[in-house]
N, C-alpha and C positions, 0 to 999 in steps of 0.2 A: 412666576414671572421670570422670563429669560432676558438676561442682560448680555449685550454684545461684549466680546473680549476686550475691545479697546475701551469700552465704557467702564469696565472693571478697573482698568489701569487708571483712568481718569479719577475714579472714586478713591482709589488708594492714594494718589497724589493729593487729592482734595482733602482727605481726612488728615494726612500728615501736615499739610499746609495750615489747616484750621487749628490743629493742636499747637503747632509751633507759633503761629500768629497770635494765638490767645496768650501764650506765655510772653512773647516779645512785647506785646502791648502793655504788659504789666511790669516792665522793668523798673520804673521808678518805685513802685510799691514793693517790689522784691528787694530792691536796694535798702529801703527803709526797714523792712521786716528783718533782713539779715544784719542790719547795723554795720554796713560796710561802705567805704567810699567808692568812687568810680573805678579806681585802679584795682581794688580788691574784688569788685563785682566782675570786672573784665577777667581777672585770673580765675574766678569761680566759673564763669561761663565758658572759658576755654576748654573745660573738660569735655564738652560735646564735640568740639573740633578735634581734639586728640583722639577721642573714641572713634570718630568717623574716619580719620586718616588710618588708624590701625585696622578698622573693619574693611575699608576699601582695599587695603593691601592684602589682608589675610582671610577674608570670609568666603571667598569663592568656593573652596572645596565643601564647606559646610552647607552652603546654599544648594550646591549640586546634589548633596546627599539628602537634604530635607525635601527638595522639590520646590517648585515655584509657588504652588498654592499654600503649602504649610508655611513657607518662609514669609509669604505676604501676610498671612494671618498673624504670625508671631511678631513681625516687624511693625506692621501698622498698629495693631492693638498695643504692643509693647511700648512703642514710642509715645503713643497717646496717653497711656497709663502713667508712664514715668514723667512726662511733661506736666500732667495734671497733679502729680504729687509735689512738684517743686515749690509752689506757693505755700504749702503746709509745713515745709521743713524750715526749721529756725536756725540752722548752722551752715555757714558757707562751705566748710569741708565736706559735709554730707551732700549738699547740693552739687558740688563738684563731682562727687562719686556717682550720684544719680544721673547727672548729665553725661558723664563718661560712658555709662552703660547705655544711655539713650543714644549717644553718638555711635556706639557699636551697632545698635539696631538700625539707626538711620543710614549708616553706610551700607549695611546689608540690604536695606530697603531699596536704596538707589541702584545697587547692582542688580538686584532681582527684577525690579520694575523695568529697568532699561533693557535687560536681556529679553524680558517678556515682550516689550514693545517691538524689538527687532524681530522676534519670532512671529508675532501677530502680523507685522507689516509684510514679512516674507510670505506668510500664508495667504494674506489678502491681496498681495501684489499691489498695494496702495500705501502711500506714505500718509500717516495720520498725525504724527507727533512732531516732526521737525518744524512744522509751521508754528506750533506752540512755543518751541524753544526760540525761534526767531523773534516772535512777539515779545517774549520775556527779555531777550537781549536788547531789542529796540527800546522797550520801556525803561530798562535799567540805564541805558545810555542817555535817554532824554530827560529823565526825572532830575538829575543834578543840574541840568542846564536851565530848568524852569525857575 
């Protein structure tokens, strides 16, 4: 079965979104399991953001060395695996560390997929992905107004 290059990118984004969405939908349960209040839960979850910021800043040379395909496999499967481990961990500091590593992978995933999107669009001489970003922006602006 042959899948078009742009469809592969869609699948990578979809798998990442499903994994993250599955965790985010269980935040109240995670808070109870960790035995933390809302502030402590927020400090635990910020590990992913810190990891992503570091990765977005520093991971480009590593991505260039590994290549797009290898990076996609490592980052998509790695983020999914780490996010699936979080509900099984019973200590907030360990969850912070796992989410930090997940953030490192997620930042690399974003860089890799966005570079691949640009490369595919240049090859096909057709814009596929900007429309999706516009829809996401529109929906995020309209949801709070409802």
